C-alpha positions in Angstrom: 113.4 96.7 127.3 113.1 99.5 125.6 115.0 99.9 121.6 117.9 102.6 122.0 117.6 103.9 118.8 121.0 105.6 117.5 120.0 106.1 113.9 116.9 107.1 111.8 117.2 105.7 108.3 114.3 106.7 106.3 113.9 110.7 105.8 112.8 113.1 103.5 113.5 116.6 102.7 112.8 119.3 100.8 114.6 117.8 97.7 110.9 115.2 97.8 108.3 116.1 99.3 109.5 116.4 103.1 108.9 119.9 105.2 112.7 120.0 106.8 115.5 121.4 104.4 118.3 118.9 104.2 120.5 121.4 106.2 117.5 121.7 109.0 116.9 117.3 109.0 120.2 116.6 110.2 120.5 119.7 112.9 117.2 118.3 114.0 118.9 114.8 114.3 121.7 116.1 115.8 119.0 117.6 118.5 117.4 114.3 119.3 120.8 112.9 120.0 120.9 110.8 117.1 124.5 109.3 115.5 123.8 108.9 112.2 120.8 109.8 109.8 120.1 108.8 106.0 118.1 111.0 103.9 116.0 109.1 101.8 114.2 110.9 98.9 112.1 109.5 96.8 113.9 109.0 93.6 116.9 111.7 94.1 119.5 112.3 95.4 119.9 115.7 94.9 119.8 117.1 98.5 122.0 114.4 100.0 125.6 117.2 99.2 123.9 119.5 101.5 123.0 117.1 104.1 126.2 115.8 103.9 128.2 118.9 105.0 125.6 119.6 107.5 126.6 116.3 109.1 130.4 116.9 109.0 129.7 119.9 110.7 127.7 118.9 113.3 129.2 115.3 114.1 126.1 113.3 112.2 126.6 110.7 110.2 124.3 111.0 106.8 124.2 107.9 105.1 123.6 108.8 101.3 120.4 107.0 100.6 117.2 107.1 97.8 114.0 106.2 98.3 112.6 104.1 94.7 109.6 103.7 93.9 108.8 100.7 91.9 105.7 100.3 90.0 103.7 96.9 89.3 101.0 96.0 87.1 99.5 92.6 88.3 96.2 90.9 88.3 96.6 90.7 91.9 97.6 94.2 92.6 98.3 97.7 90.6 100.3 100.6 92.4 103.6 101.5 93.6 105.9 100.1 96.1 109.2 101.3 97.8 113.0 100.1 98.0 115.3 101.8 99.9 119.1 102.0 98.5 122.0 103.2 100.4 125.4 103.4 99.0 128.8 104.9 99.6 129.3 108.7 100.0 131.9 108.3 97.0 129.3 107.4 94.9 128.1 111.1 95.3 131.3 112.0 93.4 130.8 110.0 90.7 129.3 111.6 87.6 127.8 108.7 86.2 126.0 107.6 89.2 124.4 111.0 89.3 123.6 110.9 85.6 121.9 107.3 85.6 119.8 108.4 89.1 118.1 111.2 87.1 117.5 109.5 83.6 116.7 105.9 85.6 115.4 106.7 88.8 113.8 109.9 87.3 111.7 108.1 85.0 109.1 107.5 87.8 108.1 110.9 88.4 108.2 114.2 86.8 106.3 116.0 84.1 105.4 113.5 82.3 103.6 111.3 85.0 102.1 114.6 86.7 100.2 115.3 83.7 99.1 112.2 83.0 97.7 112.3 86.1 96.0 115.5 86.3 94.1 114.5 82.6 92.9 111.2 84.2 92.0 112.8 87.6 90.1 115.7 85.4 88.3 113.2 82.9 86.7 110.8 85.7 86.5 113.4 88.6 86.3 117.0 87.2 83.6 119.1 86.7 82.3 117.4 83.4 83.7 113.9 84.4 81.9 111.0 84.8 82.1 111.4 88.5 82.3 115.3 89.1 83.7 115.8 92.3 85.7 118.6 91.5 83.9 122.2 91.1 87.1 123.1 88.8 89.5 121.3 87.0 92.6 120.5 88.5 95.8 121.5 87.0 99.7 120.8 86.7 100.7 124.4 88.0 98.7 123.5 91.2 100.6 120.4 92.1 103.9 122.1 91.0 103.2 124.5 93.4 104.0 122.4 95.9 107.1 121.2 95.0 109.6 120.0 92.4 109.7 116.4 92.8 106.0 115.7 92.3 104.9 112.8 94.5 101.0 111.6 95.8 100.9 114.0 99.3 101.6 117.0 96.6 98.1 115.8 95.0 96.8 115.5 98.3 97.6 118.9 99.6 96.2 120.3 96.3 93.1 118.7 96.3 92.5 119.4 99.9 93.4 122.9 100.4 93.2 124.3 97.0 89.6 121.9 96.2 88.3 121.7 99.5 88.4 117.9 99.2 88.2 116.3 102.6 90.4 113.2 103.6 88.4 110.4 102.1 87.4 112.4 98.6 90.8 113.0 98.7 91.3 109.3 98.6 88.6 107.9 96.2 90.6 110.4 93.5 93.9 109.2 94.0 94.0 105.9 95.9 95.6 102.7 94.1 91.4 101.8 93.4 90.4 105.2 91.8 89.8 104.5 88.2 92.1 107.9 87.7 95.0 106.0 89.5 98.8 105.8 87.5 101.4 104.6 89.8 104.6 106.1 90.0 107.7 104.8 89.7 109.7 102.8 87.7 109.2 98.6 86.6 111.1 96.3 88.9 113.2 95.3 85.4 115.0 98.9 84.9 116.5 98.8 88.3 118.6 95.8 87.3 121.0 97.2 85.0 121.0 100.5 87.7 121.9 98.0 91.0 124.6 96.0 88.9 126.5 98.9 87.7 126.3 100.6 91.1 126.0 98.4 93.8 124.1 99.7 96.7 122.1 98.1 100.3 118.7 97.4 99.4 116.4 97.1 101.9 112.3 96.6 101.7 110.6 99.2 102.8 107.5 99.9 105.2 106.1 96.0 104.4 103.5 95.9 106.5 102.4 99.7 106.6 99.5 98.9 104.3 98.2 96.6 106.5 98.0 98.9 109.9 94.7 98.9 111.4 92.5 101.9 111.1 93.8 105.3 110.1 97.6 106.2 110.0 99.5 109.2 108.6 102.3 106.0 107.6 99.3 103.6 106.1 99.0 105.7 102.9 97.9 104.1 99.8 100.2 101.1 100.4 99.0 97.6 99.6 98.2 94.5 102.7 101.1 92.6 103.3 99.3 90.1 102.0 100.0 91.4 98.5 104.0 92.0 99.7 104.2 88.7 100.1 103.1 87.4 97.2 105.5 89.9 95.5 108.8 88.9 97.5 109.9 86.6 95.4 110.5 89.4 92.4 112.5 91.8 95.4 114.3 88.8 96.3 115.9 88.4 92.8 117.3 91.8 93.0 119.7 90.9 95.8 117.6 91.9 98.8 119.4 92.6 101.8 116.9 93.5 104.3 113.5 94.6 105.7 112.5 97.6 107.1 111.2 96.1 110.1 111.3 99.1 112.7 108.7 101.5 111.2 105.4 103.8 113.1 103.0 102.5 110.5 104.2 99.0 111.9 102.1 96.8 114.6 104.2 94.8 117.0 102.7 91.9 115.5 104.0 93.1 112.2 107.3 93.6 113.3 107.5 90.1 114.8 106.1 88.9 111.8 108.8 90.5 109.5 111.4 89.3 111.5 110.5 85.6 110.8 110.6 86.8 107.3 114.0 88.2 107.5 114.6 84.8 108.7 113.0 82.7 106.3 114.4 84.5 103.2 117.9 84.6 105.3 118.3 88.5 104.8 121.6 90.0 106.7 119.3 93.1 107.5 117.2 94.6 109.8 116.7 98.6 109.4 114.5 101.0 110.7 113.0 104.6 110.7 110.9 106.9 110.9 109.7 107.9 107.3 109.7 111.8 108.6 107.9 114.2 106.4 107.5 117.1 108.3 107.5 118.3 111.9 103.6 117.6 113.2 102.3 114.6 111.7 105.3 112.2 110.7 108.3 113.6 112.8 112.0 112.6 112.8 113.5 109.8 115.3 110.4 108.3 116.5 111.7 104.9 114.9 115.3 103.6 114.0 117.9 101.5 114.5 120.1 100.4 117.4 123.9 100.9 117.4 124.1 96.8 117.1 121.7 97.2 113.7 123.8 100.8 112.5 127.2 98.8 112.5 125.4 95.8 110.6 124.4 98.2 108.1 127.4 100.0 107.5 129.7 96.7 107.5 127.5 95.4 104.4 127.7 99.3 102.9 132.1 98.6 103.4 131.7 95.1 101.3 130.0 97.0 98.2 
């Protein structure tokens, strides 16, 4: 039986690397008939005020959220994984919370990381680099032209549109296996005091997307499921509440396996979302949660 999706719990706006403004995203959710939407921009809550106002206007419940980038440097994995945090709307009125988001979560991105990545790419792949693929050096200004809260997607756009690289070449420059790769995000230990001060529902985002067979817009450069499983004990020590099972980049087999993980680890929640970034390649509402799953999340949030 087909699942009846009533809420999309993973989406992005222009406040990070999405195509929709927060208002446009909420209106699109309304047009799809969704009851609820969570805006989970990367490492920022800058779009949430606008989204909440739009939600009140059209009758869509906006669940405040953020997708936290966590950096790992392990012998078996160097890269980034994501944790979805959902918190009470009242947190948006908390000045200390807003400050902590900027100062703690914001460390994983920003100008410093952008400049370091640009320099590493030029050293390795610039015109005078060890493996010259660029005919002109990449600049920080080129990346900044694509958004304020820079992500890997902005690098991919700049390298493709401004430097004429194809998808495989872009992956070679910014993929996890690239000699120029510098992971985004904060160290997991830095998140512990933040969560102790500001409790939130904690969901491991798209655990199996990196194991999607073949090409997928949702696969990006995420690690395979085997790596995620090795890192699960570290996530569990954060007080993990659940897994994002229903995701466009998860095969039916992956979803079944992740549901087994939920039982194995005694996690109370199963969530899902589209990971919407745009209208064409990563659209809104293609995955999400049922009414029962939404109710479970809301109940967990009330306990905070």
